[in-house]
C-alpha positions as CSV (number, residue, x, y, z in Angstrom):
1,M,81.0,-32.2,-120.1
2,K,78.2,-29.7,-120.5
3,K,77.2,-31.4,-123.6
4,I,76.0,-34.5,-122.1
5,F,74.6,-32.8,-118.8
6,I,72.2,-30.9,-121.0
7,S,71.3,-34.0,-123.2
8,I,70.2,-35.3,-119.7
9,S,68.2,-32.3,-119.0
10,V,66.6,-32.1,-122.5
11,F,65.9,-35.8,-122.5
12,A,64.2,-35.5,-119.0
13,L,62.1,-32.2,-120.4
14,T,61.1,-33.9,-123.7
15,L,60.1,-36.9,-122.1
16,A,57.8,-35.1,-119.5
17,N,56.3,-33.0,-122.2
18,A,55.4,-36.4,-124.3
19,Q,53.9,-37.7,-121.1
20,Q,51.0,-35.2,-121.1
21,K,50.0,-36.0,-124.7
22,N,50.1,-39.6,-124.8
23,E,47.3,-41.6,-123.8
24,T,49.1,-45.0,-123.7
25,L,51.6,-43.4,-121.1
26,M,48.7,-42.0,-119.0
27,K,47.4,-45.4,-118.7
28,E,50.4,-46.7,-117.8
29,F,51.0,-44.1,-115.1
30,E,47.5,-45.3,-113.6
31,K,48.7,-48.8,-113.6
32,Q,51.8,-47.8,-111.9
33,R,49.9,-45.7,-109.1
34,I,47.8,-48.7,-108.2
35,E,50.8,-50.7,-108.0
36,N,52.7,-47.9,-105.7
37,N,49.8,-47.8,-103.6
38,K,49.9,-51.7,-102.8
39,K,53.8,-51.5,-102.3
40,F,52.9,-48.3,-99.9
41,D,50.5,-50.3,-98.0
42,A,53.1,-53.2,-97.5
43,Y,55.7,-50.7,-96.4
44,V,53.5,-49.1,-93.9
45,A,52.4,-52.5,-92.2
46,K,56.4,-53.5,-92.0
47,R,57.5,-50.3,-90.6
48,Y,54.7,-49.1,-88.4
49,G,53.0,-52.6,-87.6
50,S,49.6,-52.6,-86.1
51,N,49.8,-50.2,-83.4
52,K,49.4,-46.9,-84.9
53,N,48.4,-43.8,-82.7
54,P,47.1,-40.8,-84.3
55,E,50.3,-39.1,-84.8
56,T,51.5,-42.1,-86.7
57,L,48.3,-42.4,-88.9
58,K,48.9,-38.6,-89.4
59,E,52.5,-39.2,-90.7
60,I,51.4,-42.1,-92.9
61,D,48.8,-39.8,-94.4
62,E,51.5,-37.0,-95.2
63,L,53.6,-39.7,-96.9
64,K,51.2,-41.3,-98.9
65,T,50.1,-37.7,-100.3
66,S,53.8,-37.1,-101.4
67,L,54.5,-40.6,-102.5
68,A,56.8,-40.3,-105.6
69,G,57.5,-44.2,-106.2
70,F,59.8,-46.7,-105.3
71,T,63.5,-47.9,-105.8
72,D,64.2,-51.3,-107.0
73,S,64.3,-52.7,-103.4
74,N,60.6,-51.5,-102.8
75,K,62.0,-48.6,-100.5
76,P,59.6,-45.6,-101.2
77,Y,60.8,-42.0,-102.0
78,F,58.7,-38.8,-101.7
79,Y,58.2,-35.6,-103.1
80,K,59.0,-32.5,-100.7
81,V,57.0,-29.0,-100.5
82,H,60.4,-27.1,-101.0
83,D,63.3,-28.4,-103.3
84,M,65.8,-26.8,-101.2
85,D,68.1,-30.0,-101.5
86,Q,71.4,-28.4,-102.4
87,I,71.0,-25.5,-99.5
88,K,69.9,-28.2,-96.8
89,N,72.3,-31.0,-98.0
90,S,75.3,-28.6,-97.5
91,N,73.8,-26.8,-94.3
92,S,73.9,-23.6,-96.0
93,D,70.4,-22.7,-94.6
94,Y,72.1,-22.3,-91.1
95,L,74.5,-19.6,-92.5
96,Q,71.1,-17.8,-94.5
97,G,69.0,-17.9,-91.5
98,G,71.8,-16.6,-89.1
99,N,71.8,-19.6,-87.0
100,I,75.7,-20.0,-86.3
101,T,76.7,-19.0,-82.6
102,G,79.4,-16.5,-82.8
103,L,78.2,-14.6,-85.7
104,T,75.7,-11.4,-86.0
105,G,73.0,-11.4,-88.6
106,S,72.5,-13.8,-91.6
107,F,74.6,-14.3,-94.6
108,N,72.9,-14.2,-98.0
109,G,75.8,-13.0,-100.3
110,E,75.3,-9.3,-99.2
111,N,78.6,-7.3,-100.7
112,I,80.1,-10.4,-102.3
113,K,80.7,-10.4,-105.9
114,F,81.1,-13.6,-108.0
115,T,82.3,-13.9,-111.5
116,I,81.0,-16.9,-113.7
117,F,82.6,-18.0,-117.2
118,D,80.1,-20.2,-118.7
119,G,78.1,-20.5,-122.2
120,S,74.9,-22.5,-123.6
121,T,74.2,-25.8,-124.8
122,V,74.9,-24.6,-128.2
123,S,78.1,-22.3,-128.0
124,G,80.6,-21.5,-125.5
125,N,79.4,-17.8,-126.5
126,A,76.4,-16.7,-124.4
127,R,75.3,-14.4,-121.7
128,V,73.1,-14.8,-118.6
129,Y,69.9,-13.8,-119.1
130,A,70.1,-10.9,-116.5
131,N,66.5,-9.9,-116.6
132,H,65.1,-13.5,-115.7
133,T,62.6,-13.2,-112.8
134,L,64.7,-15.2,-110.6
135,F,67.2,-12.2,-110.2
136,N,65.0,-9.2,-109.9
137,N,65.2,-9.0,-106.0
138,A,67.5,-5.9,-106.7
139,P,68.6,-3.9,-109.4
140,G,71.9,-4.6,-111.3
141,R,72.6,-8.2,-109.6
142,I,73.9,-9.7,-112.9
143,T,76.2,-7.7,-115.2
144,N,77.2,-9.0,-118.4
145,K,80.6,-8.3,-119.5
146,E,80.2,-9.6,-123.0
147,S,78.9,-7.8,-126.0
148,S,75.2,-7.2,-126.3
149,N,74.8,-8.8,-129.6
150,L,75.8,-12.2,-128.0
151,N,72.7,-14.6,-127.3
152,Y,71.6,-15.3,-123.8
153,G,72.5,-18.9,-122.5
154,D,70.3,-21.5,-121.0
155,H,73.5,-23.2,-119.1
156,A,75.2,-19.7,-118.3
157,T,71.6,-18.7,-116.5
158,A,71.0,-21.9,-114.9
159,V,74.6,-21.5,-113.2
160,A,74.3,-18.2,-112.1
161,S,70.7,-18.9,-110.4
162,F,72.4,-21.8,-108.5
163,I,74.8,-19.2,-106.8
164,G,72.2,-16.2,-106.5
165,A,68.7,-16.9,-107.3
166,R,66.1,-15.3,-105.1
167,D,63.7,-17.0,-103.0
168,F,61.0,-18.3,-105.2
169,P,58.8,-21.1,-104.6
170,Y,57.3,-22.9,-108.0
171,T,55.4,-26.0,-109.0
172,F,56.4,-27.8,-112.1
173,P,53.4,-28.4,-113.9
174,Q,54.6,-31.7,-115.5
175,N,54.6,-33.7,-112.5
176,G,53.7,-31.4,-109.6
177,R,56.9,-31.4,-108.1
178,Q,57.1,-28.2,-105.8
179,V,60.6,-26.4,-105.5
180,N,62.2,-23.2,-104.3
181,F,64.7,-21.9,-106.9
182,K,66.8,-19.9,-104.0
183,G,70.5,-19.9,-104.5
184,I,73.3,-20.3,-102.1
185,A,73.9,-16.6,-102.0
186,P,70.6,-14.8,-103.3
187,N,71.5,-11.1,-102.5
188,C,75.1,-11.3,-104.2
189,T,76.1,-9.5,-107.5
190,I,77.4,-11.5,-110.4
191,D,79.5,-10.5,-113.3
192,A,79.2,-12.8,-116.3
193,Y,81.3,-13.6,-119.1
194,S,81.5,-16.7,-121.7
195,F,84.0,-19.0,-121.7
196,G,84.5,-19.0,-125.5
197,N,86.6,-16.7,-127.6
198,S,84.8,-13.3,-128.0
199,I,85.2,-9.5,-127.9
200,L,84.2,-7.9,-124.6
201,Q,82.0,-4.9,-124.2
202,G,84.1,-1.7,-125.2
203,E,86.9,-3.7,-126.8
204,T,88.1,-4.3,-130.4
205,T,90.0,-7.9,-130.1
206,S,89.0,-11.3,-129.2
207,K,89.8,-12.7,-125.8
208,N,90.2,-16.4,-124.5
209,V,88.7,-17.3,-121.1
210,F,92.2,-16.8,-119.4
211,E,92.6,-13.3,-120.8
212,K,89.1,-12.6,-119.6
213,I,90.2,-13.7,-116.2
214,L,93.0,-11.3,-116.2
215,T,90.7,-8.7,-117.4
216,A,88.2,-9.5,-114.6
217,Q,90.3,-9.6,-111.8
218,P,87.9,-11.9,-109.6
219,N,87.9,-13.0,-106.0
220,I,85.8,-16.0,-106.6
221,S,85.0,-17.5,-110.0
222,N,82.9,-20.3,-111.2
223,H,83.9,-22.6,-114.5
224,S,81.4,-25.3,-115.3
225,Y,82.6,-26.5,-118.6
226,G,85.4,-28.8,-119.5
227,I,87.1,-30.8,-122.0
228,S,85.9,-34.5,-123.6
229,A,89.3,-36.5,-123.1
230,G,87.6,-40.1,-123.5
231,W,84.3,-41.3,-124.7
232,D,81.5,-38.7,-125.4
233,V,78.5,-38.3,-127.5
234,I,78.8,-37.2,-131.2
235,E,77.2,-36.8,-134.2
236,V,77.9,-38.7,-137.2
237,N,76.0,-38.5,-140.3
238,N,72.9,-36.8,-138.1
239,T,73.1,-39.8,-135.9
240,Q,74.3,-39.6,-132.3
241,A,76.8,-42.2,-131.7
242,W,79.8,-42.8,-129.0
243,G,83.0,-40.9,-130.1
244,W,86.6,-41.9,-128.7
245,H,88.3,-38.4,-128.1
246,G,91.7,-40.1,-127.2
247,S,93.8,-41.7,-130.1
248,F,93.6,-45.2,-131.3
249,T,95.6,-47.4,-133.7
250,P,93.9,-50.7,-134.7
251,S,93.6,-53.0,-133.5
252,N,94.0,-52.3,-129.8
253,T,96.6,-49.5,-129.2
254,T,95.1,-46.4,-127.3
255,Y,96.1,-43.7,-125.4
256,D,94.1,-40.9,-123.7
257,M,94.2,-37.7,-121.5
258,Q,91.8,-38.5,-118.8
259,G,93.2,-37.1,-115.7
260,S,96.2,-35.6,-117.5
261,Y,97.6,-32.2,-116.3
262,I,97.7,-30.5,-119.4
263,L,98.1,-26.6,-120.6
264,N,94.9,-25.4,-119.4
265,D,95.8,-26.6,-115.8
266,R,99.4,-25.0,-115.8
267,L,97.5,-21.7,-116.8
268,Y,94.7,-21.7,-114.0
269,D,97.7,-22.6,-111.7
270,L,99.8,-19.6,-112.9
271,L,97.1,-17.3,-112.6
272,V,96.6,-18.3,-109.0
273,Y,99.9,-18.3,-108.1
274,S,100.3,-14.9,-109.7
275,D,97.1,-13.7,-107.5
276,P,97.0,-15.9,-104.3
277,S,93.7,-14.2,-103.3
278,Y,92.0,-15.7,-106.4
279,I,89.7,-18.9,-105.8
280,I,88.8,-20.8,-108.7
281,I,86.1,-23.4,-108.7
282,K,85.3,-25.6,-111.5
283,S,83.4,-28.9,-112.4
284,A,84.9,-32.1,-112.5
285,G,83.1,-33.4,-115.6
286,N,80.1,-35.7,-116.4
287,S,81.9,-38.4,-118.2
288,F,81.8,-41.6,-115.9
289,G,80.4,-44.3,-117.7
290,M,80.4,-43.1,-121.2
291,G,81.1,-45.3,-123.6
292,S,78.8,-47.8,-122.3
293,N,75.6,-48.7,-124.4
294,A,73.7,-48.8,-120.9
295,Y,74.7,-45.4,-119.8
296,L,71.1,-44.0,-121.0
297,P,68.5,-45.8,-122.5
298,A,69.1,-43.4,-125.6
299,T,72.5,-44.6,-126.0
300,A,71.5,-48.3,-126.3
301,N,72.1,-48.9,-130.1
302,F,74.9,-46.1,-130.3
303,K,77.7,-47.2,-132.8
304,K,81.2,-46.4,-131.8
305,Y,83.9,-44.3,-133.8
306,Y,87.3,-42.8,-133.3
307,V,89.1,-40.1,-135.3
308,N,91.4,-41.1,-138.2
309,T,93.3,-38.4,-140.2
310,G,90.5,-35.6,-138.9
311,S,87.4,-37.9,-139.8
312,W,85.5,-40.4,-137.7
313,V,85.7,-44.0,-138.6
314,E,83.7,-46.7,-136.9
315,F,85.5,-49.2,-135.0
316,A,85.9,-52.7,-137.0
317,T,84.6,-55.5,-135.5
318,T,88.3,-56.7,-135.1
319,D,89.1,-54.1,-133.1
320,T,89.3,-53.7,-129.1
321,P,87.6,-50.0,-128.4
322,P,89.0,-48.4,-125.3
323,A,87.2,-49.1,-122.2
324,V,84.2,-47.4,-120.9
325,N,85.1,-44.3,-119.0
326,C,86.1,-45.1,-115.5
327,A,85.4,-48.4,-116.1
328,Q,87.1,-49.3,-112.7
329,G,85.6,-46.6,-110.7
330,Y,88.1,-44.0,-111.6
331,D,90.5,-42.3,-114.1
332,C,87.9,-40.2,-116.2
333,I,88.3,-36.6,-114.7
334,S,88.5,-34.0,-117.3
335,P,92.0,-32.7,-118.0
336,G,91.5,-28.8,-117.1
337,S,89.8,-29.8,-113.9
338,V,93.1,-31.5,-112.1
339,A,95.0,-28.2,-111.6
340,K,96.4,-27.8,-108.2
341,N,95.5,-24.4,-107.1
342,I,91.8,-24.7,-108.0
343,I,88.8,-26.3,-106.3
344,S,87.6,-29.2,-108.6
345,V,83.8,-30.4,-107.8
346,A,82.3,-33.8,-108.0
347,A,78.4,-34.3,-108.0
348,S,76.3,-36.2,-105.8
349,D,72.7,-37.4,-105.6
350,R,70.1,-35.3,-103.3
351,I,69.9,-36.4,-99.7
352,T,66.4,-37.0,-99.5
353,A,66.2,-38.9,-96.0
354,N,66.8,-37.3,-92.6
355,N,65.0,-34.3,-93.5
356,G,67.4,-33.4,-96.1
357,R,70.4,-33.4,-93.5
358,Y,73.7,-35.3,-93.7
359,I,73.9,-38.2,-90.9
360,A,76.4,-40.7,-92.2
361,S,78.8,-41.1,-95.0
362,A,76.4,-43.6,-96.8
363,D,74.0,-40.9,-97.3
364,V,76.5,-39.1,-100.1
365,I,75.8,-41.2,-103.1
366,H,78.2,-40.9,-106.1
367,S,76.1,-39.5,-109.1
368,S,76.2,-41.9,-111.9
369,Y,77.8,-39.4,-114.2
370,S,80.0,-37.6,-112.2
371,S,83.8,-38.0,-113.4
372,A,86.2,-39.4,-110.9
373,G,90.1,-38.8,-110.5
374,P,92.6,-39.2,-109.5
375,R,95.0,-36.9,-111.4
376,D,97.5,-39.2,-113.3
377,D,100.1,-38.9,-110.8
378,G,97.7,-40.0,-107.7
379,G,96.7,-36.3,-106.8
380,I,93.7,-36.3,-105.1
381,K,90.9,-34.7,-107.5
382,P,88.3,-33.9,-107.5
383,D,88.6,-31.8,-104.0
384,I,85.1,-31.8,-103.0
385,T,81.5,-33.1,-103.6
386,A,78.3,-31.3,-103.8
387,V,74.6,-32.1,-104.7
388,G,74.4,-31.9,-108.4
389,T,71.7,-34.2,-109.7
390,N,67.8,-33.6,-110.4
391,V,68.0,-30.0,-109.4
392,A,65.8,-27.1,-110.3
393,S,67.5,-24.2,-112.1
394,A,66.5,-20.8,-114.1
395,T,66.8,-21.2,-117.7
396,T,66.4,-19.3,-120.7
397,G,66.1,-19.5,-125.0
398,N,69.5,-19.6,-126.4
399,D,68.5,-16.4,-128.4
400,S,69.0,-12.7,-128.4
401,V,65.5,-12.1,-126.7
402,G,65.8,-14.2,-123.3
403,S,62.9,-15.9,-121.5
404,N,61.8,-16.7,-118.0
405,G,62.3,-20.4,-118.2
406,V,62.8,-23.1,-115.4
407,A,64.2,-26.6,-115.7
408,I,65.2,-29.6,-113.6
409,G,68.8,-31.2,-114.7
410,S,71.9,-32.8,-113.5
411,G,75.7,-32.4,-113.8
412,T,78.8,-31.0,-111.9
413,S,78.1,-28.0,-113.7
414,Y,75.3,-27.7,-111.0
415,S,77.4,-28.6,-108.0
416,A,80.4,-26.5,-108.7
417,P,78.1,-23.2,-108.1
418,I,77.1,-24.6,-104.9
419,V,80.5,-24.6,-103.8
420,T,81.4,-21.5,-105.5
421,G,78.3,-19.9,-103.1
422,I,79.4,-21.3,-100.2
423,I,83.1,-20.1,-100.4
424,G,81.3,-16.5,-101.2
425,L,79.4,-16.7,-97.9
426,W,82.5,-18.0,-95.8
427,T,84.1,-15.0,-97.3
428,Q,81.3,-12.6,-96.1
429,I,81.6,-14.1,-92.5
430,N,85.5,-13.5,-92.9
431,K,84.8,-10.1,-93.5
432,Q,82.9,-9.6,-90.8
433,L,85.1,-11.1,-88.2
434,F,88.4,-10.0,-89.4
435,S,87.9,-6.4,-90.4
436,G,86.9,-6.9,-94.0
437,S,89.6,-9.2,-95.0
438,L,89.0,-11.7,-97.9
439,L,89.9,-15.8,-97.8
440,N,92.5,-16.3,-100.1
441,A,93.0,-19.4,-102.4
442,A,94.8,-21.3,-99.8
443,S,92.8,-20.6,-96.7
444,A,89.7,-21.1,-98.6
445,K,90.8,-24.7,-99.7
446,T,92.1,-25.5,-96.2
447,L,88.6,-24.4,-94.7
448,M,86.9,-26.5,-97.2
449,I,88.7,-29.6,-96.8
450,H,89.0,-29.4,-92.8
451,S,85.4,-29.1,-92.8
452,A,84.1,-31.9,-95.2
453,L,81.9,-34.7,-94.1
454,E,83.2,-38.1,-94.6
455,A,81.7,-39.5,-98.1
456,G,82.3,-42.9,-99.5
457,S,82.7,-46.5,-98.1
458,N,86.3,-45.8,-96.9
459,P,87.7,-43.3,-94.5
460,G,89.8,-40.3,-96.1
461,P,89.7,-39.0,-99.2
462,D,89.1,-40.8,-102.4
463,A,88.9,-40.4,-106.5
464,Q,85.1,-40.2,-106.7
465,F,84.4,-37.7,-103.7
466,G,87.9,-35.8,-103.0
467,W,87.9,-35.0,-99.5
468,G,84.2,-35.6,-98.8
469,F,81.0,-33.5,-98.8
470,I,80.7,-29.7,-98.5
471,N,79.4,-28.4,-95.2
472,A,78.8,-24.8,-94.9
473,K,77.9,-25.0,-91.3
474,K,81.2,-26.3,-90.1
475,G,83.0,-24.1,-92.1
476,A,81.4,-21.2,-90.6
477,E,82.0,-22.5,-87.2
478,L,85.7,-23.0,-87.9
479,L,86.0,-19.2,-88.8
480,V,84.0,-18.4,-85.6
481,G,86.9,-20.6,-83.8
482,K,89.6,-18.8,-85.4
483,S,88.0,-15.5,-84.2
484,N,87.9,-16.7,-80.4
485,N,91.1,-18.6,-80.5
486,T,89.7,-22.0,-80.0
487,I,91.1,-23.5,-83.0
488,I,94.3,-22.7,-84.9
489,F,93.8,-21.3,-88.4
490,N,96.6,-19.3,-89.7
491,D,98.3,-17.9,-92.9
492,E,102.0,-18.9,-92.1
493,V,105.5,-18.8,-94.2
494,L,107.9,-22.1,-94.6
495,T,111.7,-21.3,-95.3
496,S,113.6,-24.0,-97.0
497,G,115.7,-26.1,-94.4
498,T,113.5,-24.9,-91.4
499,S,110.8,-26.8,-89.5
500,N,107.7,-25.0,-88.3
501,K,106.6,-26.6,-85.1
502,K,103.9,-25.9,-82.5
503,T,103.0,-28.1,-79.8
504,V,99.1,-28.5,-78.6
505,V,97.4,-30.3,-75.9
506,A,94.9,-32.9,-77.1
507,S,91.4,-32.3,-75.8
508,G,90.6,-36.0,-76.0
509,S,87.0,-35.1,-76.9
510,E,87.7,-35.4,-80.9
511,P,90.2,-36.3,-83.1
512,L,93.4,-34.0,-83.3
513,K,93.1,-33.0,-87.0
514,V,95.6,-30.6,-88.9
515,T,95.1,-29.6,-92.3
516,I,97.6,-27.7,-95.0
517,S,97.3,-26.5,-98.2
518,W,99.3,-23.9,-100.4
519,V,99.6,-22.3,-103.8
520,D,102.1,-24.3,-105.6
521,P,103.9,-22.8,-108.6
522,E,102.7,-24.3,-111.8
523,Y,104.1,-27.2,-113.4
524,P,106.1,-26.1,-116.2
525,N,106.6,-29.4,-118.4
526,V,103.2,-29.2,-120.2
527,D,102.2,-27.3,-123.6
528,N,99.9,-27.6,-126.5
529,N,102.5,-29.9,-128.3
530,T,102.7,-32.7,-125.5
531,S,101.6,-35.7,-127.2
532,L,98.7,-38.0,-125.9
533,A,101.7,-40.9,-125.4
534,N,103.2,-38.6,-123.1
535,L,100.2,-37.3,-121.2
536,N,98.6,-40.7,-121.2
537,N,98.8,-41.8,-117.3
538,N,101.9,-40.0,-116.8
539,R,102.8,-40.9,-112.9
540,I,105.5,-38.0,-112.5
541,S,104.5,-35.4,-109.7
542,K,103.3,-32.3,-110.7
543,L,104.1,-30.7,-107.4
544,M,107.0,-28.1,-107.5
545,N,107.4,-27.5,-103.4
546,D,106.8,-30.6,-101.4
547,L,105.8,-29.6,-98.0
548,D,105.3,-32.1,-95.4
549,L,103.2,-32.5,-92.4
550,R,103.7,-34.4,-89.5
551,I,102.0,-34.9,-86.0
552,I,104.4,-36.4,-83.2
553,D,103.4,-37.9,-79.8
554,A,105.5,-36.2,-77.4
555,S,105.5,-38.9,-74.9
556,N,106.2,-41.8,-77.3
557,N,107.5,-40.3,-80.4
558,I,105.0,-41.9,-82.6
559,V,104.7,-40.3,-86.2
560,Y,101.2,-40.0,-87.7
561,L,101.5,-39.4,-91.5
562,P,99.0,-37.6,-94.0
563,W,96.4,-39.4,-96.2
564,R,97.5,-40.0,-100.0
565,L,96.2,-41.8,-102.8
566,D,97.6,-44.8,-104.9
567,Y,96.8,-44.4,-108.5
568,N,96.5,-48.0,-109.0
569,N,93.6,-48.0,-106.1
570,P,92.5,-44.6,-105.7
571,L,89.2,-45.5,-104.2
572,T,90.7,-46.5,-100.7
573,A,93.1,-44.2,-99.1
574,L,96.5,-44.8,-97.5
575,K,98.6,-43.0,-94.9
576,G,102.1,-42.0,-95.8
577,D,104.3,-39.5,-97.4
578,N,102.4,-37.6,-99.7
579,T,104.7,-36.3,-103.0
580,V,102.0,-35.2,-105.1
581,D,99.5,-33.2,-103.5
582,N,99.5,-29.4,-102.3
583,V,97.3,-30.4,-99.5
584,E,98.4,-32.7,-96.6
585,Q,95.9,-33.6,-93.6
586,V,96.9,-35.6,-90.5
587,I,94.7,-37.2,-88.1
588,V,95.0,-38.7,-84.6
589,D,91.7,-40.5,-84.3
590,N,92.0,-41.3,-80.6
591,P,94.3,-39.0,-79.1
592,V,95.0,-39.0,-75.2
593,A,93.5,-36.3,-73.3
594,G,95.7,-33.9,-71.7
595,R,98.7,-35.3,-74.1
596,N,101.1,-33.0,-75.6
597,Y,101.3,-33.6,-79.6
598,R,104.1,-31.8,-82.1
599,I,102.9,-30.5,-85.3
600,E,105.8,-30.0,-87.6
601,I,106.0,-28.6,-91.1
602,T,109.0,-29.3,-93.3
603,N,109.7,-29.5,-96.8
604,K,111.9,-31.7,-99.4
605,G,114.6,-30.0,-101.3
606,I,114.6,-26.4,-102.1
607,L,111.5,-24.0,-102.2
608,R,111.4,-22.1,-105.3
609,N,108.9,-19.7,-106.9
610,N,107.7,-19.8,-110.5
611,S,110.7,-18.3,-111.8
612,N,113.0,-20.8,-110.2
613,E,114.5,-18.8,-107.3
614,N,114.8,-19.7,-104.2
615,A,111.8,-18.5,-102.1
616,P,109.8,-19.2,-99.1
617,Q,106.5,-20.6,-99.3
618,N,103.2,-19.4,-97.8
619,Y,100.7,-22.0,-96.6
620,S,97.3,-22.1,-94.7
621,I,96.8,-24.4,-91.5
622,I,93.9,-25.4,-89.3
623,V,94.3,-27.4,-86.1
624,T,91.4,-28.9,-84.1
625,G,90.9,-31.2,-81.2
626,H,93.0,-29.3,-78.9
627,S,92.7,-27.7,-75.6
628,E,95.8,-25.6,-75.3
629,L,98.4,-24.5,-77.9
630,L,101.7,-24.7,-76.1
631,G,104.1,-22.9,-78.7
632,T,104.5,-21.5,-82.2
633,K,108.0,-21.4,-82.1
634,D,110.9,-23.6,-80.9
635,S,111.2,-22.6,-77.3
636,K,114.1,-23.9,-75.4
637,A,112.9,-22.3,-72.2
638,G,109.6,-23.4,-72.5
639,A,108.5,-20.4,-70.5
640,L,104.5,-21.0,-70.5
641,S,104.6,-24.6,-69.7
642,N,103.9,-24.1,-65.9
643,L,101.1,-21.6,-66.2
644,I,98.0,-22.0,-64.5
645,I,94.3,-20.7,-64.7
646,S,92.9,-20.7,-61.3
647,P,90.0,-21.1,-60.8
648,S,88.7,-22.3,-64.1
649,V,85.1,-22.0,-63.1
650,T,84.2,-18.5,-61.3
651,K,81.5,-15.8,-60.5
652,D,83.6,-13.0,-60.6
653,V,87.8,-13.2,-61.0
654,T,90.3,-16.0,-62.1
655,N,94.1,-15.9,-61.7
656,I,96.7,-16.1,-64.1
657,L,99.8,-18.2,-62.1
658,K,103.5,-18.7,-62.9
659,A,103.2,-16.5,-66.2
660,P,106.5,-14.9,-67.2
661,K,106.9,-11.3,-66.1
662,K,106.0,-8.7,-68.9
663,S,104.0,-11.3,-70.9
664,A,100.8,-10.2,-72.4
665,F,97.2,-11.3,-71.8
666,I,94.0,-11.0,-73.9
667,I,90.5,-11.9,-72.8
668,Y,87.9,-12.8,-75.8
669,D,84.4,-14.0,-75.5
670,M,83.4,-16.9,-77.7
671,S,82.6,-14.8,-80.6
672,G,86.1,-13.5,-80.8
673,K,85.5,-10.0,-79.5
674,K,88.1,-8.7,-77.5
675,L,87.4,-7.7,-73.9
676,Q,90.5,-6.5,-72.1
677,S,94.1,-6.9,-72.5
678,G,97.3,-6.2,-70.4
679,T,100.9,-7.0,-69.3
680,I,101.6,-9.3,-66.2
681,N,103.7,-7.9,-63.8
682,S,103.7,-10.4,-61.1
683,E,103.1,-14.4,-60.5
684,K,99.6,-13.9,-59.9
685,E,97.6,-11.7,-62.1
686,T,94.1,-11.3,-61.1
687,I,91.5,-11.0,-64.0
688,D,87.9,-9.5,-63.0
689,L,85.0,-11.4,-65.0
690,S,82.4,-9.9,-62.7
691,T,81.0,-7.8,-65.3
692,Y,80.6,-10.3,-68.0
693,T,77.5,-12.3,-68.7
694,K,77.8,-16.1,-68.1
695,G,79.6,-18.1,-70.5
696,I,82.8,-19.4,-71.8
697,Y,85.8,-17.0,-72.1
698,I,89.4,-17.5,-73.9
699,I,92.6,-16.2,-72.3
700,E,95.4,-15.8,-74.4
701,I,99.1,-15.2,-73.0
702,K,101.8,-14.5,-75.2
703,T,105.7,-14.1,-75.1
704,D,107.9,-13.5,-77.8
705,N,108.3,-17.2,-78.3
706,D,105.2,-18.8,-77.0
707,I,101.3,-18.7,-76.8
708,I,99.0,-20.7,-74.8
709,T,95.2,-20.2,-75.0
710,K,92.9,-21.3,-71.8
711,K,89.2,-21.6,-71.2
712,V,87.4,-20.1,-68.2
713,I,83.7,-20.8,-67.3
714,K,82.1,-17.3,-65.9
715,E,78.9,-18.7,-63.7
């Protein structure tokens, strides 16, 4: 995965250097400039017509100044003053700038530590160049845990910069492109390890990446590396070629493990199950389209090889080579990136329209190289998508000295750390709102998926984009909603044979949406001896504890089912019983305002831990699109069903009417701050709001079995 991404980057930079020296190319560029100007004039005439006021003329001049070229359909694209696309596209700038209602201050990774496991383009063992200019805004921002005799690595340094580079504007001399290298969390700290086998500082024996994870004990870690499982670029007799990394028996029998759940996946799942607070983010891979001689111009004449008794053998003309990776648009994700308890990240192109903002699902373009799932049992992988194409980063020489280099490149290696950084900012917000508490693996994934923006041509998740496009702002707003009780966002426990139920009243102003996720025990039946024939498209579910989420319309008992994928057609999501994912999401697109809907979480079979002992299952849940929560437990009495808040709009006081005696009430403002509380002693409990500022306040009423939240407006 990493290798092809770097090949793309090196190819682009090599071409840029050649352009400066080659007179023939300079003449070609001049010819292209003249043609572009003609196309631009035609574009202006079509878009603006003949009536151009001074503001329009100014806009046209600015566009012409930044004109970069045209797509095949003669649509222009433009350079931007600052290359902040990964930040703006993901709405992370709202968090960095302190522009989230209900939060205090800005969030740039202060007191958040990330851990990365990475390498270089030439070795799995390499360090981040900690003295790079892009990390010098505070001392000790990068701590290398590897031995000091290990070389610095370009790839590791780039990944660290996407998470934590400081604010640094720069103009690339090759093409005049202006960028800003600022990362998602520019004030964070990073512990850096290589993903290869190596001896850490102060130790005497070598460790692999899983052992290093145990040593590091991280809260959030990034893993931008992977395994070649289908076609990949190889070198035979000093010549680049396509190599098939599955098995092949002439003339047409082939097996591979693209999309397979392998030992590495089991180990990642085991690590998270053993420490449910641990959040792993991993790149999905850059294998899409590999094996095609049209993949890049440089691959046009590649020969094709497969392994026979340990050596590369060229396919014969009578052979039928395996299909190109993801030939049908899916099924080429890297094994090791399909574990249940991790977050696997796909890449999309930069959103350059709409001032860099997402407007509609069509704005999210699947990057041509980004590996697609699903897991072979139909599990939704990748989990999420972020921008990873044609983006700027730090780099360094792969040597013992290090250097202050910069580069532009592409890959899921570059989209994964964006998600890593955003989850770190959400963790920082969570700490502010909830007394320093961290997000755990299940709540982080639930938050990410519930807040994701729609991507792809069909509603719901799919095998290319996962659950959608990362949205930092919405995730932050959901955390604020949790703090002020306008949404449900809880960690809960399910016991075998029981049903966790809650009834909500739909607001009718948005879909009623429920998402749950849980840390599932690792699937046990894979090891290093599992054959490719047994791994290839193995459809056996890797889910150990199968939780079921449903929404039931209380007025007519219509049951709403979760999303799921069909592994034979995973680019279009279905709704039905999901038996493979440890995430379930149910949406009522057009709920009836004021109607009661019952949310039920149950399970199949017997819930067990990873020692195969009977055990309850923890899960995280988010509910949005409701105005009231009527009950969190089975309540035969329905004690709060008749409760009234009156008046709901007031200048001074409101009343809690018909609440059970000895029930408790709490008043919150919209930031989640607790303002007052008390016990209800009569059928009319008066609440004084006269000293509060104008705005919306939340009144929460609780009994032993029920809870209701109501809004009141202070004029």
